TORPA-396787 format. One line per field, with one value per residue (C-alpha): x, y, z; chain; residue number from 1. Coordinates in Angstrom, 3 decimals. Example, Ala and Ser with C-alpha at 12.3 -4.5 7.8 and 13.67 -1.06 7.14 Angstrom:
BEGIN
X <- [12.300 13.670]
Y <- [-4.500 -1.060]
Z <- [7.800 7.140]
cadena <- [A A]
num <- [1 2]
This chain:
BEGIN
X <- [0.046 3.072 3.866 2.961 0.732 -1.799 -4.682 -2.862 -2.262 -5.931 -7.027 -4.695 -6.228 -9.703 -8.813 -7.272 -10.315 -12.591 -10.392 -10.208 -14.013 -14.533 -12.091 -13.294 -17.078 -19.002 -21.944 -22.179 -24.939 -24.901 -25.252 -26.956 -26.138 -27.699 -28.086 -25.345 -27.722 -28.820 -25.200 -24.352 -27.293 -26.038 -22.410 -22.277 -18.980 -16.083 -13.236 -12.663 -9.821 -9.404 -10.495 -13.232 -11.032 -10.269 -12.683 -15.595 -14.692 -14.263 -17.634 -19.239 -17.661 -18.879 -22.414 -23.249 -20.658 -19.637 -23.263 -23.725 -21.275 -21.989 -19.158 -17.961 -17.457 -21.062 -22.086 -25.347 -23.508 -23.596 -23.570 -20.927 -17.799 -17.636 -14.596 -13.897 -10.490 -9.063 -8.806 -4.947 -4.809 -6.897 -4.646 -1.610 -3.201 -2.995 0.660 1.236 -0.234 1.511 4.936 4.993 6.734 7.178 6.834 8.162 11.940 13.833 16.282 13.370 11.080 13.244 11.604 8.090 8.816 10.502 7.333 5.247 7.438 7.117 3.271 3.670 5.736 2.830 0.393 2.654 3.051 -0.663 -0.815 1.925 3.583 7.247 10.377 11.183 7.498 6.803 4.492 3.748 0.936 -1.300 -4.306 -6.731 -7.732 -8.071 -4.463 -3.248 -4.980 -3.835 -0.279 -0.329 -1.868 0.549 3.481 1.969 1.436 5.031 6.481 4.445 5.692 9.264 8.776 9.066 6.017 3.761 5.129 2.578 -0.381 -3.203 -3.351 -6.337 -7.376 -10.080 -12.121 -15.713 -18.719 -18.462 -15.147 -15.043 -15.808 -12.159 -11.059 -12.965 -11.888 -8.207 -8.404 -9.631 -6.777 -4.212 -5.765 -6.253 -9.343 -11.284 -13.367 -15.912 -16.949 -20.757 -21.247 -21.368 -20.748 -17.433 -15.019 -13.466 -10.544 -13.035 -14.764 -11.478 -10.305 -13.632 -13.315 -9.692 -10.744 -13.371 -10.891 -9.744 -6.069 -5.426 -7.293 -5.270 -2.115 -3.250 -4.280 -1.708 -3.320 -6.311 -7.912 -9.475 -11.407 -10.877 -14.114 -16.375 -17.794 -21.287 -21.439 -18.046 -17.455 -13.930 -12.954 -11.311 -7.800 -5.963 -7.415 -7.235 -3.546 -2.974 -4.580 -2.587 0.650 -0.286 -1.267 1.710 -0.645 -0.120 -2.318 -3.610 -5.830 -8.010 -8.478 -9.179 -12.110 -11.668 -7.930 -8.482 -10.023 -6.570 -5.979 -9.149 -8.498 -12.238 -12.019 -8.259 -8.575 -10.926 -8.055 -5.775 -4.007 -3.469 0.164 0.589 -0.483 1.894 0.272 -2.334 -4.384 -5.521 -7.128 -6.153 -8.740 -11.405 -10.982 -7.750 -9.154 -6.899 -8.294 -8.910 -6.997 -4.837 -4.557 -1.763 -0.349 2.041 4.199 5.727 8.662 8.925 11.650 9.121 7.082 10.275 10.987 7.502 7.136 10.456 10.568 13.623 14.570 17.594 16.026 15.347 19.012 19.939 17.432 19.340 22.884 25.150 24.155 20.534 19.805 16.766 13.248 11.658 7.939 7.407 9.308 6.624 3.359 1.929 2.285 5.295 4.085 2.679 2.097 3.237 -0.394 0.781 1.936 -1.478 -1.718 1.701 0.884 -2.353 -0.606 2.197 -0.262 -2.742 -1.012 -2.125 -4.304 -6.623 -6.969 -7.811 -10.623 -12.052 -12.190 -13.656 -16.427 -17.437 -17.741 -19.739 -22.146 -22.848 -23.748 -25.942 -27.780 -28.239 -29.940 -32.173 -33.223 -34.040 -36.152 -38.079 -41.419 -41.071 -37.464 -35.255 -31.565 -30.603 -27.505 -25.555 -23.563 -19.929 -17.209 -19.035 -21.597 -25.220 -27.585 -31.340 -34.755 -37.999 -40.648 -43.089 -40.888 -40.140 -37.001 -38.627 -39.463 -35.847 -34.892 -37.472 -36.695 -33.018 -33.858 -36.271 -33.873 -31.198 -33.542 -34.258 -30.533 -31.090 -28.999 -27.499 -28.241 -28.517 -29.826 -27.773 -28.491 -27.932 -27.981 -30.884 -30.984 -31.004 -32.013 -30.803 -32.891 -32.831 -32.117 -30.787 -27.248 -25.343 -21.528 -20.139 -16.833 -17.300 -16.961 -19.127 -22.213 -24.498 -27.071 -29.685 -28.550 -29.240 -32.619 -33.830 -32.872 -34.617 -37.682 -37.851 -38.613 -41.930]
Y <- [0.023 2.271 1.469 3.676 1.908 2.827 2.628 5.093 7.481 7.410 7.931 10.864 12.529 11.871 13.311 16.456 16.851 16.777 19.287 21.661 21.393 22.293 25.020 26.692 26.241 29.451 27.763 24.543 22.964 23.676 19.978 18.347 15.522 12.115 9.509 7.002 4.186 6.013 6.481 2.979 1.710 3.935 2.945 -0.468 -1.903 0.251 -1.246 -4.894 -7.416 -6.962 -3.367 -2.026 -0.226 3.482 4.196 2.651 4.293 7.691 7.345 6.628 9.799 11.960 10.464 10.027 11.069 14.450 15.543 14.851 17.610 21.404 23.394 26.054 28.357 28.575 32.153 31.329 29.356 32.043 29.735 29.478 31.021 29.845 29.948 31.107 30.001 31.607 29.571 30.012 28.618 25.568 24.839 25.127 22.817 20.112 21.003 20.824 17.377 16.064 17.355 15.108 17.616 16.895 20.376 19.892 20.625 22.825 19.930 18.128 21.057 24.166 25.278 24.898 26.334 29.275 30.029 29.663 32.116 34.636 34.464 34.518 37.666 39.413 38.163 39.306 42.755 43.190 42.855 45.489 43.285 44.226 43.207 39.500 38.451 35.442 32.490 29.044 27.526 25.085 22.919 25.622 27.834 25.157 23.857 27.489 28.492 25.322 25.878 29.487 28.620 25.729 28.171 30.659 27.979 26.683 30.140 30.804 27.611 28.687 30.278 27.606 28.829 28.016 24.521 22.603 24.855 24.197 27.092 29.509 31.723 34.309 35.003 35.923 33.780 35.220 33.484 30.560 27.091 26.101 28.156 25.848 22.835 23.667 24.596 21.090 19.470 21.811 20.975 24.551 25.989 28.762 31.626 33.424 37.094 36.746 38.921 38.395 42.021 43.662 42.548 45.681 46.416 47.307 43.932 42.243 44.261 43.422 39.811 39.663 41.764 39.094 36.289 34.553 34.792 31.259 31.892 34.996 33.019 30.449 33.048 33.211 34.324 36.295 35.414 38.310 37.914 39.824 39.071 36.683 33.789 34.651 38.323 39.624 41.512 42.808 43.094 46.255 44.932 48.067 48.292 44.502 44.689 47.421 45.294 42.281 44.292 45.653 42.249 40.382 38.142 36.519 38.423 36.018 37.319 34.877 36.467 33.153 34.635 38.402 38.508 38.617 42.143 43.433 44.154 46.234 50.048 50.601 48.590 48.345 50.804 48.431 46.076 48.648 46.856 43.652 44.653 44.325 40.630 37.936 35.594 35.801 33.237 33.895 31.380 31.929 29.281 31.749 35.271 35.003 32.766 29.719 26.099 23.994 23.512 26.450 28.245 30.266 31.196 34.246 34.893 38.079 36.035 32.772 31.454 30.897 28.786 26.851 26.118 24.811 22.684 21.602 17.736 15.761 12.251 10.600 10.139 13.959 15.020 15.192 17.957 20.143 19.281 21.807 22.160 21.440 24.678 26.652 27.444 24.277 24.836 21.809 23.688 26.384 24.403 21.060 19.048 17.206 15.809 18.601 19.444 22.754 24.049 27.682 26.978 27.613 30.984 31.977 31.063 32.971 36.066 35.933 35.507 38.289 40.681 41.934 44.741 42.174 40.624 44.072 44.463 41.013 41.473 44.934 43.400 41.117 44.015 45.890 42.948 42.892 46.585 46.031 43.127 45.372 48.005 45.456 44.018 47.410 48.191 44.895 45.130 41.589 41.664 43.578 43.721 42.203 44.441 46.464 44.434 43.943 42.916 40.563 39.127 40.070 38.916 39.447 38.193 37.338 39.013 36.515 33.406 30.812 28.727 25.802 28.261 29.239 25.540 24.504 27.520 26.459 22.844 23.903 26.129 23.558 20.690 22.915 23.311 27.088 28.307 27.396 30.117 28.697 30.091 30.859 32.020 35.653 36.509 38.947 40.065 36.968 34.578 33.330 34.166 32.178 34.476 34.064 34.992 35.862 35.618 37.032 35.727 35.009 38.166 36.427 36.615 39.129 41.641 39.521 36.384 38.331 39.586 36.025 34.713 37.439 36.997 33.382 34.313 35.839]
Z <- [-0.016 -0.074 -3.664 -6.666 -9.318 -11.791 -9.306 -7.002 -9.904 -10.916 -7.336 -6.983 -10.029 -8.696 -5.284 -6.880 -9.166 -6.101 -4.212 -7.206 -7.520 -3.832 -3.800 -6.948 -6.426 -5.889 -4.192 -2.179 -0.057 3.630 4.450 7.381 9.803 9.750 12.572 12.846 11.884 8.683 7.668 8.261 6.173 3.309 3.363 4.990 6.288 5.136 7.194 6.090 6.011 2.249 1.877 -0.282 -2.697 -3.075 -5.919 -3.979 -0.691 -2.384 -3.987 -0.575 0.659 -2.204 -2.524 1.264 3.921 2.634 2.590 6.238 7.146 7.682 6.055 8.281 5.329 3.990 3.810 5.751 8.522 11.142 14.218 16.916 15.534 11.849 9.645 6.060 5.005 1.906 -1.268 -1.028 2.565 1.650 -1.284 0.824 3.446 0.693 0.122 3.980 4.152 1.061 2.444 5.542 7.670 11.414 12.931 16.431 15.800 13.550 12.566 10.797 9.795 9.331 6.012 7.403 10.845 9.180 7.264 10.358 12.253 9.475 9.885 13.725 13.594 11.849 14.495 17.389 15.678 15.804 19.586 20.225 22.780 23.565 21.751 22.409 22.598 20.271 20.022 18.441 16.536 18.340 17.513 18.697 21.564 24.129 23.639 23.510 26.791 28.506 27.316 28.657 31.959 32.556 31.760 34.236 36.982 36.553 36.798 39.932 41.553 41.117 44.513 47.323 49.247 46.283 45.178 47.281 46.626 44.192 41.874 41.426 38.506 38.027 34.876 33.967 33.162 29.640 29.204 26.713 27.905 27.046 30.118 32.397 30.504 30.530 34.228 34.911 32.919 34.550 37.952 39.016 40.505 38.900 40.307 37.972 38.082 37.666 34.588 30.827 30.248 30.034 32.858 34.362 36.603 39.447 39.026 39.369 42.369 44.222 43.507 44.855 47.951 48.782 48.649 51.847 52.856 51.519 48.238 47.742 48.261 45.621 43.096 40.328 37.011 35.514 32.217 30.341 27.077 23.935 22.076 24.001 21.908 22.865 22.230 20.967 24.221 24.917 28.626 29.927 29.119 30.194 33.624 34.236 33.182 35.776 38.542 37.568 37.717 41.095 42.504 40.770 38.692 35.391 32.851 30.095 27.316 25.450 22.014 20.169 18.275 18.615 18.018 14.261 14.619 15.934 12.199 11.938 12.331 13.247 16.487 17.276 20.105 21.908 22.533 24.313 27.062 25.282 24.680 28.469 28.532 29.675 27.221 24.420 22.595 18.983 16.614 12.970 12.006 13.078 11.935 10.184 7.378 7.967 7.669 10.785 12.907 13.748 17.047 18.396 21.796 22.283 25.310 26.538 27.721 25.673 27.980 30.674 28.324 27.307 30.978 31.367 28.300 26.915 26.931 27.881 26.606 25.204 21.863 21.823 22.583 18.891 18.297 20.726 19.713 18.081 14.417 15.017 16.808 15.752 16.841 18.282 18.437 20.780 23.525 23.821 24.127 25.392 22.141 21.106 17.806 15.563 12.003 10.652 10.874 10.364 6.804 5.108 6.906 5.852 2.191 2.152 3.834 1.314 -1.565 -0.682 1.681 5.006 3.493 2.137 5.527 7.032 4.466 5.152 8.757 8.492 6.413 9.163 11.515 8.911 8.387 12.147 12.114 9.007 10.714 13.829 11.877 10.088 13.440 14.815 11.821 12.068 14.001 15.569 16.403 18.805 19.706 23.059 23.157 20.538 18.130 19.173 16.726 14.470 16.928 17.131 19.837 19.139 20.123 18.324 20.343 21.917 21.251 23.862 23.891 21.880 19.168 18.561 18.562 16.045 13.833 13.855 12.973 10.311 8.469 8.710 7.424 4.402 3.741 3.974 6.994 10.195 12.948 16.517 19.693 22.844 26.312 27.667 31.271 31.733 35.381 37.553 34.834 31.452 28.454 25.109 22.231 18.628 17.566 14.444 14.139 10.842 9.630 5.961 3.824 1.216 3.464 1.795 3.106 1.279 3.260 6.460 5.184 4.186 7.659 9.463 7.267 8.096 11.699 10.779]
cadena <- [A A A A A A A A A A A A A A A A A A A A A A A A A A A A A A A A A A A A A A A A A A A A A A A A A A A A A A A A A A A A A A A A A A A A A A A A A A A A A A A A A A A A A A A A A A A A A A A A A A A A A A A A A A A A A A A A A A A A A A A A A A A A A A A A A A A A A A A A A A A A A A A A A A A A A A A A A A A A A A A A A A A A A A A A A A A A A A A A A A A A A A A A A A A A A A A A A A A A A A A A A A A A A A A A A A A A A A A A A A A A A A A A A A A A A A A A A A A A A A A A A A A A A A A A A A A A A A A A A A A A A A A A A A A A A A A A A A A A A A A A A A A A A A A A A A A A A A A A A A A A A A A A A A A A A A A A A A A A A A A A A A A A A A A A A A A A A A A A A A A A A A A A A A A A A A A A A A A A A A A A A A A A A A A A A A A A A A A A A A A A A A A A A A A A A A A A A A A A A A A A A A A A A A A A A A A A A A A A A A A A A A A A A A A A A A A A A A A A A A A A A A A A A A A A A A A A A A A A]
num <- [1 2 3 4 5 6 7 8 9 10 11 12 13 14 15 16 17 18 19 20 21 22 23 24 25 26 27 28 29 30 31 32 33 34 35 36 37 38 39 40 41 42 43 44 45 46 47 48 49 50 51 52 53 54 55 56 57 58 59 60 61 62 63 64 65 66 67 68 69 70 71 72 73 74 75 76 77 78 79 80 81 82 83 84 85 86 87 88 89 90 91 92 93 94 95 96 97 98 99 100 101 102 103 104 105 106 107 108 109 110 111 112 113 114 115 116 117 118 119 120 121 122 123 124 125 126 127 128 129 130 131 132 133 134 135 136 137 138 139 140 141 142 143 144 145 146 147 148 149 150 151 152 153 154 155 156 157 158 159 160 161 162 163 164 165 166 167 168 169 170 171 172 173 174 175 176 177 178 179 180 181 182 183 184 185 186 187 188 189 190 191 192 193 194 195 196 197 198 199 200 201 202 203 204 205 206 207 208 209 210 211 212 213 214 215 216 217 218 219 220 221 222 223 224 225 226 227 228 229 230 231 232 233 234 235 236 237 238 239 240 241 242 243 244 245 246 247 248 249 250 251 252 253 254 255 256 257 258 259 260 261 262 263 264 265 266 267 268 269 270 271 272 273 274 275 276 277 278 279 280 281 282 283 284 285 286 287 288 289 290 291 292 293 294 295 296 297 298 299 300 301 302 303 304 305 306 307 308 309 310 311 312 313 314 315 316 317 318 319 320 321 322 323 324 325 326 327 328 329 330 331 332 333 334 335 336 337 338 339 340 341 342 343 344 345 346 347 348 349 350 351 352 353 354 355 356 357 358 359 360 361 362 363 364 365 366 367 368 369 370 371 372 373 374 375 376 377 378 379 380 381 382 383 384 385 386 387 388 389 390 391 392 393 394 395 396 397 398 399 400 401 402 403 404 405 406 407 408 409 410 411 412 413 414 415 416 417 418 419 420 421 422 423 424 425 426 427 428 429 430 431 432 433 434 435 436 437 438 439 440 441 442 443 444 445 446 447 448 449 450 451 452 453 454 455 456]
């Protein structure tokens, strides 16, 4: 199965034809999931002792399995945080896979890692972090946040009085679910400021003041959010940074979604203070138009990350010998084995230039403002809050939670759109509302109109 024969050549041509068709298509169906039993009845047994053959397996994919997926780049997929990778990035993802590069160490992946680092330099420049700050590409925000918090914890535990303490971090209930998930993995406790609105320095001060003496001893980091997933809210990064400096706390900014907007002149001022962070998470596979999966973590002092994450083993010594020196991405995050997932971003940036990225991000912000005006003009709809970044929360007057759910499923069943409900804290209770998140610059005003009309 590692030999080249006529069947492999024919299959290669079929695969490339499929990829070219998918990349160059101007329209494609939104797709919808099927139950496992239905898919099994359609494709039968696919893993057998003798194999079913590449041509047959590929036809099963095209005819049945591909259609059970919801493409994240569909212009009417406005749920969660969708994605819209550029054609150049998608094409170079093929090159990345075909090149078989192990991206952990410079000795094996110097060319690919060089390209990643060129893209990373641009991302770091957007943050305004000081000279020496740098980062590495990860699988996504969860791995990036975990890498940052483990770095912070290990740095905190360099002091003997903290070595036997279980760490504690503070964030808000508006923070992404991955913050809670990574805290569990890192075995640190988490305290939440009970507000989905903008976390301020005063909120943080009050939370710290209410800690017990032992809790304050255990507190080592604060996680602010620069673009909440639910509503696109940016915390008061400048004031939070000041509190963290006064209290000697690690300041981490989760900008996994919102970080792409650092390139947009219209909203860049909202991120003031991010340059003071000890670490920052940004997901290029969200608002930097890279394919899944591609996250990034940036450190003000990368050496602290290296101290926390560098792996030791006799079989790894060669990568650190004289002559093999270079930037080793594995030293700065939790993964040893990694693909050079920043390569597609590098190629797209090199192809199109950063100005085109600025224009595409600004379009997402503009679409949110357009949607907000449409909602305000609609007699049966109203905004829950003003649009922030590219997120819009709105309600259909008179609807109950089940109405939103049924509306979502009905539009999805029709293959028309995927717009999902969420919950927003309204006073002392959580209200079910609808939500847009605009990433794809190909989404049109007519797309928005049609979705809103479907709520009547």
